[in-house]
Each structure stands twice: as C-alpha cells, then as structure tokens.
C-alpha positions in Angstrom: 82.8 104.6 200.1 79.1 105.5 200.4 76.7 102.7 201.3 73.6 104.8 201.1 72.4 103.3 197.8 73.0 99.8 199.2 71.1 100.6 202.4 68.2 102.0 200.3 68.1 98.8 198.3 68.1 96.6 201.4 65.3 98.7 202.9 63.2 98.3 199.7 63.7 94.5 199.9 62.7 94.4 203.5 59.6 96.5 202.9 58.6 94.2 200.1 58.9 91.2 202.4 56.9 93.0 205.2 59.9 93.3 207.5 60.6 96.1 210.0 63.2 98.7 209.2 66.8 98.3 210.2 69.6 100.8 211.0 72.5 99.2 209.1 73.6 96.5 206.7 74.2 93.8 209.3 70.8 94.3 210.9 69.1 94.2 207.5 70.8 90.9 206.6 70.0 89.4 210.0 66.3 90.1 209.4 66.3 89.2 205.7 68.0 85.8 205.9 65.2 83.9 207.8 62.5 85.6 205.7 64.2 84.5 202.5 65.1 81.0 203.6 66.1 79.0 200.5 63.0 79.8 198.4 64.2 80.2 194.8 62.0 83.1 193.8 62.9 85.1 197.0 66.6 84.4 196.6 66.4 85.7 193.0 64.6 88.8 194.2 67.2 89.3 196.9 70.2 89.0 194.6 68.7 91.3 192.0 67.9 93.9 194.6 71.1 93.8 196.5 73.3 93.7 193.4 71.1 96.2 191.5 71.2 94.0 188.5 69.1 91.1 187.2 71.3 88.0 187.7 72.4 85.6 185.1 71.7 81.9 185.7 75.3 80.9 186.6 75.6 83.7 189.2 72.2 82.9 190.6 72.8 79.2 190.9 76.0 79.8 192.7 74.2 82.1 195.2 71.4 79.5 195.7 73.9 76.7 196.3 75.7 78.8 198.8 72.5 79.6 200.6 71.8 75.8 200.9 75.4 74.9 201.8 76.5 77.6 204.2 73.2 79.2 205.1 71.3 82.1 203.6 72.9 84.7 206.0 76.4 83.8 205.0 75.5 83.7 201.3 74.0 87.2 201.6 77.3 88.5 203.0 79.0 87.3 199.7 76.4 89.1 197.6 76.8 92.3 199.6 80.6 92.1 199.4 80.4 92.0 195.6 77.8 94.9 195.5 80.1 97.1 197.6 83.2 96.7 195.4 84.4 100.0 194.0 84.0 98.7 190.4 80.6 97.2 190.9 78.7 98.5 187.9 75.5 99.5 189.7 76.8 100.2 193.2 75.1 103.6 193.3 71.8 102.5 191.6 68.5 102.4 193.5 65.7 100.0 192.8 62.0 99.8 192.8 60.2 96.4 193.2 56.9 96.2 191.3 54.4 93.7 192.5 51.3 92.3 190.9 52.1 94.3 187.8 52.4 93.6 184.0 55.9 94.6 182.8 56.2 94.9 179.0 59.8 94.8 177.7 60.0 97.0 174.6 63.6 98.0 174.7 64.3 97.9 171.0 61.0 99.3 169.9 61.3 102.3 172.3 64.6 103.4 170.6 64.3 102.5 166.9 63.0 104.4 164.0 62.2 101.2 162.1 58.6 100.4 161.3 58.9 96.9 159.9 56.7 93.9 160.8 57.9 93.3 164.3 57.8 97.0 165.4 54.3 97.4 163.9 53.0 94.4 165.8 54.5 95.6 169.0 53.3 99.2 168.7 49.7 98.3 167.6 49.5 95.8 170.5 50.8 98.1 173.3 48.7 101.0 172.0 45.6 98.9 172.4 46.7 97.6 175.8 47.5 101.0 177.1 43.9 102.2 176.4 42.3 100.3 179.2 44.8 98.1 181.0 47.6 98.8 183.5 50.9 98.1 181.9 54.4 99.3 182.6 56.7 99.8 179.5 60.3 99.1 180.3 63.7 98.9 178.6 67.2 98.1 179.7 70.1 100.1 181.0 73.0 100.7 178.6 74.9 97.6 179.8 71.8 95.3 179.8 72.2 94.7 183.5 68.6 95.5 184.4 65.2 96.8 183.5 64.2 100.4 183.8 61.1 102.4 183.3 61.0 104.2 180.0 61.4 108.0 179.8 58.6 110.0 178.3 60.2 110.3 174.8 61.0 106.6 174.8 57.4 105.7 175.8 56.2 108.0 173.0 58.5 106.2 170.5 57.5 102.8 171.8 53.9 103.5 171.2 53.9 105.6 168.0 57.4 105.5 166.5 57.5 109.3 166.5 60.7 110.0 168.5 63.5 107.8 167.2 67.2 108.0 168.1 66.6 109.2 171.6 69.7 109.9 173.8 70.5 107.3 176.4 68.2 107.7 179.5 69.9 108.7 182.7 67.4 106.8 184.7 69.4 105.2 187.5 66.4 103.3 189.1 66.3 99.6 188.4 62.8 98.0 188.0 62.5 94.5 189.5 59.3 92.5 188.9 58.1 90.4 191.7 55.0 88.1 191.6 54.2 89.9 188.3 53.9 89.1 184.6 56.8 89.8 182.3 55.8 90.1 178.6 58.3 90.2 175.8 56.5 91.3 172.6 59.6 91.9 170.5 62.6 89.9 169.4 65.4 90.1 172.0 68.8 88.9 170.6 71.4 90.7 172.7 73.4 88.1 174.6 73.6 90.1 177.8 69.8 90.7 177.7 68.8 87.2 176.8 71.0 85.7 179.5 69.3 87.7 182.2 65.8 87.1 180.7 66.5 83.4 180.9 67.3 83.5 184.6 64.3 85.7 185.3 62.1 83.2 183.4 63.5 80.1 185.2 64.0 81.3 188.7 62.1 84.5 189.6 58.6 83.1 189.9 57.2 85.8 187.6 54.9 84.7 184.8 56.7 85.0 181.5 55.0 85.4 178.1 56.4 86.2 174.6 55.1 86.8 171.1 56.8 84.2 168.8 57.3 85.7 165.3 59.1 82.9 163.5 62.0 80.6 163.6 63.4 81.7 160.3 67.0 82.1 161.6 66.9 78.3 162.2 64.7 77.0 159.4 66.0 79.3 156.7 69.4 80.2 158.1 70.9 80.8 154.7 68.6 83.8 154.2 69.6 85.7 157.3 72.6 87.9 158.2 75.8 86.6 159.7 75.5 85.9 163.4 71.7 86.0 163.4 71.2 82.3 163.8 73.5 82.2 166.8 71.8 85.2 168.4 68.4 83.7 167.8 69.5 80.4 169.4 70.3 82.5 172.6 66.8 83.9 172.4 65.3 80.4 172.2 67.5 79.4 175.2 65.7 82.0 177.2 62.2 81.3 175.9 62.7 77.6 176.8 61.9 78.7 180.4 58.9 80.9 179.6 55.3 80.0 180.4 53.6 80.9 177.2 54.4 81.7 173.6 51.8 83.2 171.3 52.8 82.8 167.7 51.6 85.1 165.0 50.4 82.3 162.8 49.8 78.5 162.7 52.9 78.2 160.5 55.0 79.9 163.2 53.4 77.6 165.8 54.6 74.6 163.8 58.1 75.9 163.9 58.1 76.7 167.6 56.4 73.4 168.5 59.1 71.5 166.5 61.7 73.4 168.6 59.9 72.5 171.8 59.9 68.8 171.0 63.7 69.0 170.8 63.9 70.4 174.3 62.9 67.0 175.7 66.3 65.8 174.8 67.7 68.3 177.4 65.1 67.3 180.0 63.1 70.6 179.5 59.4 70.8 179.0 59.4 74.2 177.3 56.6 76.7 177.1 53.0 76.3 176.1 52.6 77.4 172.4 49.4 78.6 170.8 48.9 80.5 167.5 47.0 83.7 167.4 46.8 85.0 163.8 47.6 88.7 163.4 44.8 91.0 162.2 44.6 92.6 158.8 42.5 95.7 158.7 43.1 98.5 156.2 43.7 102.0 157.6 41.8 104.9 156.2 43.6 107.5 154.1 42.6 111.1 153.8 41.8 112.2 150.2 44.6 114.7 150.2 47.1 112.1 151.3 45.8 109.7 148.7 46.3 112.3 146.0 49.9 112.9 147.2 50.6 109.2 147.2 49.2 108.8 143.6 51.5 111.5 142.4 54.4 109.8 144.2 53.8 106.3 143.1 52.0 106.3 139.7 53.6 107.3 136.4 51.0 107.5 133.6 48.2 105.0 133.2 50.0 101.7 133.3 48.7 99.3 136.0 50.7 99.4 139.2 52.3 96.4 140.9 53.5 96.9 144.4 56.0 94.7 146.3 56.3 95.5 150.0 59.2 94.2 152.1 62.9 94.7 152.9 65.4 93.8 150.1 66.9 90.6 151.6 67.2 87.1 150.0 64.3 85.6 151.9 61.9 88.1 150.4 62.7 86.8 146.9 62.8 90.2 145.2 65.3 89.0 142.5 62.7 86.5 141.4 60.1 89.4 141.2 62.5 91.4 139.0 63.0 88.4 136.7 59.3 87.8 136.3 58.7 91.5 135.7 61.4 91.7 133.0 60.0 88.6 131.2 56.6 90.3 131.1 58.0 93.6 129.9 59.9 91.8 127.1 56.6 90.2 126.1 55.0 93.6 125.9 52.8 93.5 129.0 52.4 97.1 130.2 52.7 97.8 133.9 54.8 99.6 136.4 56.5 98.1 139.5 57.2 99.8 142.8 59.1 98.2 145.7 58.4 99.6 149.1 60.8 98.7 151.9 64.3 99.3 153.3 67.6 97.8 152.3 68.2 94.4 154.0 71.0 92.0 154.5 72.7 91.1 151.1 70.5 93.6 149.2 73.4 94.6 146.9 72.5 92.2 144.2 68.9 93.4 144.2 70.0 97.0 144.0 72.4 96.2 141.1 69.7 94.4 139.1 67.2 97.2 139.8 69.7 99.8 138.6 70.2 97.9 135.4 66.5 97.7 134.6 66.1 101.4 135.4 69.0 102.3 133.1 67.3 100.3 130.4 64.2 102.4 130.8 62.0 99.8 132.6 59.2 101.3 134.8 60.5 100.1 138.1 61.4 102.0 141.3 62.2 101.3 145.0 61.0 103.6 147.8 62.4 103.2 151.3 61.2 106.0 153.6 57.4 106.0 153.6 54.5 107.0 155.8 51.5 104.9 156.7 49.2 107.0 154.4 51.6 106.3 151.5 51.7 102.6 152.2 48.0 102.2 152.5 47.5 104.3 149.4 49.9 102.0 147.5 47.9 99.0 148.4 44.7 100.6 147.1 46.4 102.0 143.9 47.9 98.7 142.9 46.2 96.3 140.5 48.0 93.5 142.3 50.7 93.2 145.0 53.4 90.5 144.9 54.9 88.8 148.0 56.6 85.5 147.1 58.6 85.1 150.3 60.5 81.9 151.0 59.6 81.9 154.7 57.4 84.1 156.9 56.1 84.0 160.4 53.1 85.9 159.1 53.7 87.9 155.9 52.0 91.2 156.9 51.8 92.6 153.4 49.6 89.7 152.3 47.0 90.5 154.9 47.3 94.2 154.4 46.9 94.0 150.6 43.8 91.8 150.9 42.3 94.1 153.6 42.7 97.0 151.2 40.8 95.0 148.6 43.8 94.3 146.3 44.6 90.8 145.1 48.1 89.4 146.0 50.4 87.0 144.2 52.0 85.0 147.1 53.6 81.8 148.2 51.6 78.6 148.2 52.6 77.4 151.7 53.1 78.5 155.3 51.6 81.6 156.8 51.1 83.2 153.4 48.7 80.5 152.4 47.1 80.5 155.8 46.4 84.3 155.7 45.0 84.2 152.1 43.1 80.9 152.6 39.7 82.7 152.4 40.4 84.0 148.9 41.9 87.0 147.0 45.2 85.4 146.2 47.1 83.8 143.3 49.3 81.1 144.9 52.7 80.3 143.3 55.8 78.3 144.1 58.3 81.0 145.0 61.2 78.8 144.2 59.9 78.3 140.6 60.6 81.4 138.5 58.2 80.2 135.8 55.4 79.8 138.3 55.9 83.2 139.7 55.9 84.7 136.2 52.7 82.9 135.3 51.0 84.1 138.5 52.0 87.7 138.0 51.0 87.5 134.4 47.5 86.2 135.3 47.0 89.0 137.9 47.9 91.6 135.3 46.1 90.3 132.2 43.2 88.0 133.3 40.4 90.5 134.0 37.9 87.9 134.9 40.2 86.3 137.4 41.1 89.7 138.8 37.5 90.6 139.3 36.8 87.4 141.2 39.8 87.9 143.5 38.8 91.5 144.2 35.3 90.2 145.2 36.8 87.5 147.4 39.0 90.1 149.2 36.0 92.3 149.8 34.3 89.6 151.8 37.2 88.5 154.0 36.5 88.4 157.8 37.2 91.7 159.5 39.4 91.5 162.7 41.2 94.5 164.0 44.2 95.2 166.3 41.8 95.8 169.3 40.5 92.2 168.8 44.0 90.8 168.5 45.3 92.7 171.6 42.4 91.6 173.7 42.8 87.9 172.7 46.5 88.1 173.3 46.0 89.7 176.7 43.5 87.0 177.7 45.9 84.2 176.7 48.8 85.7 178.6 46.7 86.6 181.6 45.5 83.0 181.9 49.0 81.6 182.2 49.2 79.5 185.4 50.6 81.3 188.4 54.1 80.1 189.3 54.5 78.0 192.4 
C-alpha cells in the first residue's frame, strides 16, 4: 500500500504550520502534535488534511475529545490509521491549504443549465467580484467529501451559464480553507454537503458568510416539493453556525430572524442577519434581438401581458389563468405569455393552459429563453403579473419596473417592498376577485397605466456592481474568529 499521498498531505500540513520537514509518518506526527495542541481550529485543519476530506461534526468531536483525553499524538495515530485503510475514499488524494483567501462555493451553479432567480443572483455577484477582487471559485467532489477548485469549463459556467452539463471533474486535489473566508452564495441542500459545511462553520475558525434567499420551505411548506422542507432544515442547521447572513430583502430578513430567535432554545446564538435588497436594472437589448423577440412573443395588435416564473403552486399561475379567462369572457382584448420552466406540481397548470389554448384563447407558455428575449418581453408588455404567495425577493417585479413596465403583484412581503416606490398595482394574491380587478385595471385604465409608467421611470437606479460591492463589504467586515 502506497503512503506517498498521505506523506504529501502531512508535509503540506507541516509547511502550513511552519514546521520543518520530516522523513516519515511517525516523525511528521511527532512534530505536528505539539504544534496542534488541543486548539479546535488547528485540530479541524489536521483532520481535514490527513483524511483528505472535510470532517462532519460527529467525527470531528470524537477526534477532539480523543486529543484531550489521550493526547493529540495518540489521537493523530487514530486519524492516520483510518486514512490508510484500503477502502478510505480519498486515500490517494492530495490537498492544498489556502490561507487568507476568499473561497466561494458555487458547486450547483457551476454545473447547472438553470438560470432562475438564485442562479442569476449568484452569477451576477461573482462576475462583479471577479473583476477586481481575489476570489477562488470551488465546488465539491462527486461524493461531497471536500472542496475542489473548479475546472475551466465549470468556472465558465459558474460565471456565465454557458457550459452546462459538464462531465465530472477528475480533479483529485482537495482545497482546504484555513484562516480564510468561506462564502456560500447559493442554496446548499445536499445532506452530505451541509453536514460538512456545518462542521466547517462551527469548528474551522474560518469566517463563514451566506446569502439568505428565503425560508419558503418552512413558512410555505405546502408550496414546495416533497422532501424540500427537510433538506432546507439541514441547510439551516449548518447556517446556525455561520457568522453572517445577507438576505435579499427585508421580508427574507424577517423570516431568518424569526428562525434565529428559535435557536436560543437550543442554546445557540446564530448568525448576524442583515438585509441587502437585490438590484433591479434593465439590460439593454440590441434592435435586431428586440425585433426577433417581438416576432416570437406578440401575435397581432392586442396588448401583451407577461407572467415570469416557474409553474409551481407558490407562483399562483392558476389564479392568473382564472383572472385572464374572466377578462376574455368579458370581451377584454389582450394576449398572455408565461415565461418560465415547469416546476413542482405544474401538471394542473399545464392542463388548464392546454384547455384555454384548445378553446382559442390567446395564451402561451415559453420555457427556454435568452436574456434578450426576457428583457424584450418586459418592454413589450403593457403590464406584467406576479401574484406570488411568498418570495424572498420576487425578481420579476424589480425587472419589470426597471424596464418601465407596470406590474400587478402581491400586497405584502418582498414584492411590496420592491415596488414601494411606485409602478405597481397591489392585490391580495389569495383573493381571485382582487387579482382579476388588478389585472383589469392595468389593461383598461389608461390614466392609471400612464401614472404607473411614470412612477417606474423615476425609480432609484442601483446595479449589480453596487450590490456586489455592498455585499462584499458586509461579508469582509465579519469579525475574525478567535
């Protein structure tokens, strides 16, 4: 059995701690033990490096207790013995320890072709950060045992979403942060991943920061897919040990702060939580792309209503179809286009949509779209409609207003927060009659429509560069771990 990879890992650990080189495993451990002592962060670093995997909390606490009971030198022997087992998953993996660095975990974003709200926030943020700041984008190995530097195609997809469905990376070098900042800008729900993130946050001594999108799987659990609430609870169990959470709206901060108050019952303080509202700046569209979008989206001269979002119960698209059908039956002339992918429990929406299409109603759904088509849709619409039941932010509300198009949206939460400066018709999304009245007003009341357009034109401008800079500043000022 080769021990070369293990020796290389021990040498990396010794070098990080400023120790002289050694000729074998025993000599390495003899020198490492007194340098590590029983310091929690150093013990975490040692276990992660020797085992070539980020530890989970149960495993780490066993190691730390052993170090305190039988001595660090003997406890290290036990870690080495496990690392040398023939079936140890990462026995031939090498490691790199990164110090005084900013590690950004974009595992899902680096591999997905999705471009929904979370992915768009992640990509816009890391693109801005990468322009003038030193960051290292990382993902996880296939078994979620440890972090690894992204391959070139993965980095390209993380930043721009242009290389989805990448084959698994063969990178066999584990990245271990030490005295660094670990940032999680996406939603992590894989149990193996969140378990190791939790241990890192609690014991490693690294600063840990996360973007908090919402607590919908808890506050509106009836609107999410099976298993999502349990998976999200594991995410929160990890975040409980983080230093800072930056939520994407004041409404999301209210949810997270309510969760943090519950942590006191478990004797936990929880992270600092502050809202930082996402930006809403319209993207420019080339004239040729706009003409193509018009040909794709608009049929005839009827006013266009656009509804952006995935077809899942929380987005309330069945209520939109109901309001639209009432208006068509009354003789109000307009066409309706849904833009977004199929979501959890979207079958009922699809069936109702198909029925209306079969009856000749001017309604369609488009799933695969480009950014030029999306931004053209906002500009081509007379109004957009977004009556969601719960949103951490509600990106289509801000995007519609930034494009100068009024929006019919929910009268609470982040949606009211985003549109608080004007440009919106607020409705109770749980009241079908109220949604119908709001959509009718947006289509038929020209004086109201003109006022809303004027309000949207004077909304405060704030771009992704501003958001990314403010987020960086908030995370950077997190207190250094003791």
